[in-house]
N, C-alpha and C positions, 0 to 999 in steps of 0.2 A: 797578140800580146807576144807568143812565144812561137816557134816552129815545132817544137816536138813536146806538146804538153802531154801526151799520153806517156813517153818514157820518161819525162820528169816526174809524173806520178808514180809510175813504178819504183823509180829511185827513192822518192819519198817515201813510199809504203814500206820499203825494205830497211830503210832508215827508222821509220817508226817502230818496226819489229825490234830493231837492235836497241832503242830506247825502252820499249815494254819489255823485253824479254831477251837481254844480252846472252848470247851463248858463242862458244868459240866458233861454231860453224857460222853464224851469222856475221861474227865480226870479219872472217876469212872472205866470205861470200860477197859481203858489201862492195868491195872495191872490184871484184871480179864482175859484177852485176852492172855498176858504174860504166866499166871500161866497154864491156860488151854492148851496152846501149849507146854509148858515144860513138863507138864504131860504126854501129848499125846507121845511127842517124848520120854520121858522115859519107856512108856508103849510098844511104839514100839520095842525100843531097847531091852527089855526084851524079847519079842516074837522072835526078830531076832538071840538073843543068844540062845533061846530054840531050834530055828531052824537049827542054822549054827554052835552053840557051840564056840570053842576057836578061829575059824576063824574071827568070828565077834568081839569078844573080843579083839583080836588082831587088828582089823581095828579100833574098839573104842579107842585104845591106841595111834593110829596113827593120827587119824582124829579127831579134837574137834567137840563138838556138834553144837555150834552156831557162835562162831567167830573164824577166822583164827588165827593161831599161830603167833606170832610177825614177825618172819622170812618169812612168806607167803603172808604179806601185799603187798610187792613188786611184787610178781608172780600174785597176783590177779589184781592189777593195769595195768600190763603189758597186762594181758589177756584182759582187756577192751578196750585197744586201737585200732583202726580200722587199 
């Protein structure tokens, strides 16, 4: 559904910390953490393109980086049901 679920999970956890216990430090660090993980994801993707070429580029076209495409949200929630 997305290429970097772990990074998105970290970003959501930090956002949850802001909602749960907002402090000046967490408000300052949130955009920094998001920027760091976005840059890391881009760096890793460049390395993967270098390693796998057009196969990975095709994968990047089909699978979004951080958020599922609009039509995939239903599949995401269906997969979470027990």
